[in-house]
C-alpha positions, 0 to 999 in steps of 0.5 A: 596836701595832706595836713592833720587837723591837729598836732595833739591828736587824730580824729576818731571814728565819730569825727571828734578829736581825740586828746593828745597822748598823756604826758610821762608820768600822767594818767589819762585823766590827770591823775598822776598817782592811780595808774602803774606805768604797765596801765598806762602804756596799755592804755596808750596802745589801746587808744594809738596803736592801733592806726589801721582800724581808722575808717576812711573818714578819718584821712587827714584834710587836704589844703587845696593845691596851688595853682601853677597856671602860668599867667598868660594862660590864665588871662588868654583863657579867662572867657572860657567855661572851666571845662573847656579852660581845662581842655586847653591847658591840658593841650598845651601843656601836653604839646609842649612836653611832647616837643621837649620829649622829641629834643631829648630823643634827638640828643641821644640814648644818654640823655633819655636815661638820664631823663628816666632817672630823673622822673624816677626821683621825682615820682619817689619824691612825690609819693614819699612826700604824701606819706610824710605829711602824715608821719611828721605830724607825730615828731618820729625821727628819720622818716624822710631821711632814711627814704631817701637813703634807701632810694640811693642804696637801690639805684646804687645795686641796680645801676651797678648791675647795668654797669657791670653788664654794659661797660665791662671793657671801660671797667677793666681799665680802671682799677679802682671801678674793678674793686667796686664791680667785683665786690658790688652786691656785698657793698649793696648789701652792707649799705642796706644794712646800715640804713635797716639798723638806723631804722631799728633805732629810730623805733619810738615807743607808743608808735612802732606800728606808725613806723613800720607802716611808713618803712612798708611805704618806702619800700613799696615805693622803691618797688614802684618807681626804682625797679620799673625805671631800671626795667626801662633802661634796660629795654632801651639797651635793646633799641631805642624803638623798644623804649618809644613805641611802648611810651608813644603808645601809652601816651597815645591812649592817654590823649585819645581816650581823653579827647574820645571821652571828652567828646563823646563820652556817656557810660561810665567806665569805673567808679575809681575814675569817674570821669572815665567812660566806655567811649574814651576806652575804646576809641583809645583803644582803636587808635592806640592799636593804629598809631602803634603799627604806623609808629613801629613802620616809621621807626623800623627804617632807621638804625638810630631807633633799632639797633641796641644801644652800645657803649664803645670804649674807644670812642667814649659814648654810646652807638647805635650802629649795626646791621639791623636783625630780621626783626627790622627787615621787610618780609612778605606776608600771605594775607587772610581771604577777607583781606585779599578781597578788601585790599586787591592784593596777595601778600604785603611787606611789613617789618616783623616789629610791627606784628609785635608792636600790635601786642605791645599796643593792645597792652597799652591800651587794655592793660595799661589804664589799670596803672592809672586807676590803681593810682586814682585808687590811692589818691581817693585812700588819701583824699587828694585830686593829684600826687602834686602840682608840678604840671598845670592841667596834669598834676604830678609827674607820677599822674602822668607816668602811672601807666608807664611802670606797668608798661615797662614790666610788660615790655621787659618780660616780653622781650625776655620771653619772644624776642632776646637770644644770645647777645654776641657783644655782651658775650664778648664784654664778659670774656675780656674781663676773665684772666688771660688763662680763663680766656685761653681754656675758652678759646681751646674749648671753642676751637675743639667744639667748631672743629668737631661741627665741621666749621673749622679745619683741624690744623696739621700736625708737622 
């Protein structure tokens, strides 16, 4: 991982190591008398302030990553070439991760939420660690502490909003929670403000620019990890199918693109990822669209996957019981003329969600990989092979989920733009939090509206 070549200085444009900063009271050349304090500070700023002007060759050297492949796999695959050995390691670990993922799906929505939160924290840790290993070489304070503090603050804000939206009836029974929810945004702002003040107090003379770089590093990392994981959980509340189909489409695209590229790849796709090929990209696209269409058909049959995830205070757990919407009920569609001749039938029965799955899987296979290309560019900028070495043959958690975060945003935007309508359950939860007088006024207004519409008959006055 990232390490500086020398604690005392950084490599200059020509590859030589620059001398360490002069000590207090010393001039750059060792003369204690000839330079004024302002001249020394100007010289230091010129030499050490322009950190952003370094060439790519000035990025610190990287130590070889530790091989975490289990010994039993090493022995079993010892006779294979490195290419096929890596193929088998990736394949075995991929099947293991998919099996664990199926187990967590079986355990329910709450475990999936914990999984998303755990992945978020690990991805944040991997990205922050890269910056921290540069930052600590300058003996500057509080970077890692403040980074984790900001992570807690942002999570408190986002998930507090989720609690207020989806668990209103539960919050209503707890006075302490009522106070926290009522002043949630003010508390969140106060917590962030405390971290902001701590950062300002941590600024060290001669290293201001580096510290602001790392402050921005932390906030961009929060944007990538926390915001996107929050959107993943929002999608999950719309129904597990909105969580599973997009995620499994990205996984399918990753696997099939790798397989097509491994066996048939000849034409390089993009310089950022030399191993990516057009053959793998195109093969992954068609495979993902077919997979998404079939997965949508299979999952649309079960309430467990299609019903919105709701918290039931009477049973104190998440439930997925409902009357499936029209989106998950079979509909007849007329086939275009060229398909009629091929399939020898006039109509076909499909779930409407299958049509939406084509849009989701198309994005997963055409645009989703750009999240991976972005991550590849980031790793090349810092001369690292992987974000971490958590999973043998795969790298870090962030290496596996770089495309998922981009996908989560698209799904959320897609749902809010084309799918989501008013949610009666959510409106009811909000009404139950209101004061009795407010609830009565809403009842009277709604009653008058229904009478005017002719839905209710006006009550006769005696």
